[in-house]
N, C-alpha and C positions, 0 to 999 in steps of 0.2 A: 243129755239135755240139748246138745246141738242138733241131734236128729229130730227132736220134737219141734224145735224152732224152724228147721228146714221144712218139715212136713206142714206146719201151719202156714209158712210163707207160700208154699206151692198151692195149698188149698185156696188161699186168698188171691193169689196173683196169676194163676195158671191161665185164666181166660185172657188177661191182658197180654201175656207173653205169646199166647197162641195167635191172637189177633195181629200182633206185630210180626210174628213169623209168617203168617199168611200173606200179609201185605208185602213182605220181602220176597216170598217164593211164588205166590200166585197159585199155590196148590195146598189143599187141606192136608193131604198125606205128607207132603214134604215139610209143611209147617209143623206137624206133630213130631216128625223125626228131628227137625231142627231144635225144637223146644226140649225134647228129651235129651239130646246131646248136650245142649247148654246147661240143663239142670244137672246132668251127670258131672260136668266139669265143676259147676258151682258146689255140688255136694262134697266133692273131694277137698275143696278149699273153704268150706262154709265158715269155719272158725276165723279165717283171715279176711273174709269179705266184709267191708264196712258198709257199702251201699249195694244191697243185693240187686235192685232193679237196674242200676247203672251197670253193674258187672254183667248181668244177664243180657241186657240190650247189646252191650259190646260183644259178648260171646255170640249172640245171634247174628250180628252183622259180620263178625269175623268168620264164623263158620259158613255163612251163606256165600261170602266172597271166596272162601277157600274152595267150596264145592263148585262155584261158577268157574273158577280158574281151572279146576280139574276137567270138567266136562265141557266147558265153553258155553256158548249160547245156542246150543242145538235146539231145534224145534222138532217135536215129535209129530209125525203125520198120522192121521187116523181116518178110517173110512166112515166113521160115525161122528157127526157133529154134535156138540153138547147142546142141551136145551138152552135157549136164549132168554127164557122168562117163564113166568107162570101163565096158566091158561087165561087168567083174567087180564093179562096184558099190563100189569102194573108198571107205570112209567118210572117210578122210583127204583124198582128192581132193575129195569133196563138201563137206566142211567148209571147205577152203581156197577152193573156188569160191564158197561162200556168204559167206565173209569178204571176198573180193575184190569181190563184187557189192555188199555192204553198204558197203564202203569207197568204192566208186565213186559212191555216192549222197550222200556227204558233200560240203560245199562245198570248194572247191579249197584254201583256206588251212588249213582244219581237217584235210583229208586230208594236206597237206604236213607239218603239225606231227606227226601220228601216224606218218607214214612215217619222218620224220627221228628222232623220239624213240624209237620202238619197233622199227622194222625196221633202221634204221641205228645204233641204240643210242647216239645222241648225247645229251649232257647237255642240260638245259634252257637253260643259258647258250649252248652251242654252237648249239642249234637257233634260239635267238633271234638269234644273230649271222648265221646263214645266212638266216633269214627277214627280217632287218632290222626286228625289233620288240622289245618288252620281254620279259623273262623272265616277267612276270605274264601277258602276252598268250599266251605259249606254254603256261603252266600252265592258263589258262582254256580255251583252245582244245583242249588235250589232255583236260581233264576233260569238257568238253561232247562231244567226239568219242567218247570211250570210253563215255559215257552213251548216246549215240545208237546206237553199235554194240551195246551190251548190249540195248537195246530191240528192235532189229531181229533180233538173234541169239538172243533168249530162246526156249527150247524151248517148243513148244505142249503144253498139258496133254493127257494121253491119255484120262483118264476122270474121273468126278465126284470121286473121291478126290484126284486130282492137282490139281484146281481148288482144293480146300480148302487144300492145301499151298502153292500159289502165292499165295493170298490171305493166308495166315497169316504 
């Protein structure tokens, strides 16, 4: 019976878990691996899990942090640049890509706080519970993370008149 409940849960929530994992990792393949690992842990303890989404979010964050600690924040260099948008030049796609790139540059815990708070729409208390830290830590990480994103995503001035507006 527990196996049927687990299977039904995965069918209903896999997309949400994958989205969260993607935002934590910045890679589709790494996100799929992260979700599979978290689901495997949850399956082993399924009968003991009261709130499956909270348990799995915590597992995603913990596993991502663990992987980050093992390999560090190495960047892989490649000779081929990824495509930056569709042929039609969709502005929304470019903005989303720019945001995800900026998010990937943040430290793992800061990124996790922003993902849980703003993409998963969790409260500060719930985010703190998932992260295993204080509400104050969540607040400070969110504040610093948003400030860093604003710095990175600040539009470039186009002419001398724009510079004066940015400075003022």
